[in-house]
Steps between C-alpha positions, in 0.01 A plus 500: 500500500360747750546468872320703761747556778441610856539862603848579622653205319813692400554614858457140612767379259737780595487377860621153394852602403651168612279305260371735229720687255317787330799630302692187399721684249696625802618143562626419153819302554447513878237234565746261663603778736134561584453132588832495684637191322614373161228237453348459152216739419175382341237745374132455416366760259127540557477336843127571548393441860836346588414139581771353277785728599419473874492121494818484291684721751413258781587185307834644382669689787832518313348695212395865502164574339354819358134524405418777254171650393371824349193524725549640849183323616651164403821589679292575810326163475830324435653663807211373712544153352875501567457609862226241560701217343818583686319552831417129484876444517515721812683765298364855487652610168633290209882513502538400133203674336434850372200635310562772244282748314631482143426407141678227304531763227778654707662180625841606376469824699420312821762226472864507398656276238532141634326591827228233487500121479137436409192674366150363562214592266186355655166548327602825337242702310471321161411819312298295247471767229771478236559875513594464869757222448789729600347530847527127570774430754648232276531726197862507370545857619435386858716191456787729408457685829487176701809366324697809601416480871524120537840353589674191363260277697204698373167338417146610421212292637162551335154382606172597337146384437499663155583264215533797266754674724689174552529437126607860446759465778651179363538668163658807663751288691589315181525819296770642728685167523415400858492134602179375661469216749224315689224619270160396634162540331315377808706544815238345729405207280627248756426712805682793660879452473667500843742774397235729357391811690165625375385857451148616582406483131648153466297365791186648348563371149600150613177485698314578179678218317702731276839408359806673639785553255857522625858511378849592613735705284877483523648849465844491664794300371531283810128423510521395136803281571316329788206438270727344237672279759164382637376424150813300428460299821138421415602394151770269631261346753251431224768350282611269782151376586460126450267396219189368679387298198832319460 
């Protein structure tokens, strides 16, 4: 992926110190201090133009969000998106959102053990060639990094238009013993779910009639316990349903 950025883009980002973090490794273990509170921290690796992370920060004021990308041009576009979206709320700068220049490859150098509550992987590069499988953000070597920085409530939420990447991801989650939940092979089959916040790619692909694949992965002990409790409740409800034919 090649992006042609504007001249002076780095200087532009350097001027946005309250929103853009160009050296996120400096904040390892200190992100809560940066936000000025102890709210849960959710991170999107590969945020693109920032539509998802900006909308999520508005809908969830009690959660701190960090959008990460490796392209400074995308960080510039995401910063414009964030400012535009929050200006509609009569707020100049997002209080619970930061945009960081980083690579998921170094996630464990940017975040401390147990520092995050959730990781979003939205429409990540599928790296379709077999020889590039290790570059996929759901490869077990990346999952190991996420598991180290996610806390006991930790989860991974994945969305993609690539069936190949989705199948690979499900196998990766299973291979490392992670429990999956809410697996969908066509997220928009019955319309756009009320809770769903779409990315730019998602809006485009849905408009083209493409399937969107999604799943949630329980990483932390407490998230897994909640999943098990919910499953048990659903089972008991099904068991107690009256027999319609009787």
